[in-house]
C-alpha positions in Angstrom: -26.3 4.8 12.7 -23.7 6.7 10.4 -21.8 5.1 7.6 -19.7 6.2 4.7 -20.3 7.1 1.6 -18.0 5.0 -0.7 -19.0 6.9 -4.1 -18.4 10.2 -2.3 -14.9 8.7 -1.1 -14.0 8.0 -4.9 -15.4 11.1 -6.3 -13.1 13.1 -4.0 -10.1 11.0 -4.2 -10.5 11.0 -7.8 -10.9 15.0 -8.0 -7.3 15.2 -6.1 -5.8 12.7 -8.4 -4.8 10.6 -5.6 -4.1 6.7 -6.4 -5.9 3.9 -3.9 -2.7 3.1 -3.0 -1.3 6.8 -1.9 -4.5 7.1 -0.3 -4.6 4.0 1.7 -0.9 4.5 2.5 -1.6 8.0 3.9 -4.7 6.8 5.9 -2.6 3.7 7.0 -5.1 1.1 5.7 -4.6 -1.1 2.7 -5.6 -0.4 -0.9 -7.7 -3.6 -0.8 -9.7 -2.0 2.3 -10.1 1.3 0.3 -11.5 -0.6 -2.6 -14.4 -2.4 -0.6 -15.2 1.2 1.1 -15.5 2.8 -2.1 -17.2 0.3 -4.1 -20.1 -0.6 -0.8 -18.6 -4.0 0.3 -17.5 -2.4 3.7 -19.2 1.0 4.9 -18.2 1.1 8.6 -14.5 1.8 8.9 -13.2 2.9 12.6 -13.3 6.6 13.9 -9.7 6.9 13.1 -9.7 5.7 9.8 -12.4 8.0 8.7 -10.6 11.1 10.1 -7.5 9.9 8.4 -9.7 9.7 5.2 -10.8 13.2 5.7 -7.3 14.7 6.3 -6.2 12.9 3.4 -9.0 14.5 1.2 -9.0 17.9 3.1 -12.7 17.7 3.7 -14.4 17.2 7.2 -15.4 13.8 8.3 -19.1 14.5 8.0 -18.5 15.2 4.3 -17.6 11.2 3.7 -21.0 10.0 5.8 -24.3 9.2 5.4 -27.2 8.5 7.2 -27.9 4.6 6.8 -31.3 3.6 5.5 -32.5 2.5 8.6 -32.5 6.1 9.9 -35.4 7.4 7.8 
């Protein structure tokens, strides 16, 4: 199973000087959900949202993902 790397998401967003609000708007989600993703409270966004986040950051989707702990 693959999950979102919230720390990586936050780091990339800040490096591009995007606010949570502006990135959430671009990705068609809420800033609350984005905060939950970045903090690790949520880690399994839909493929569509993962795609939108990666486009907003200009990185491949794979860069935002990490293997889950039960993958080894």
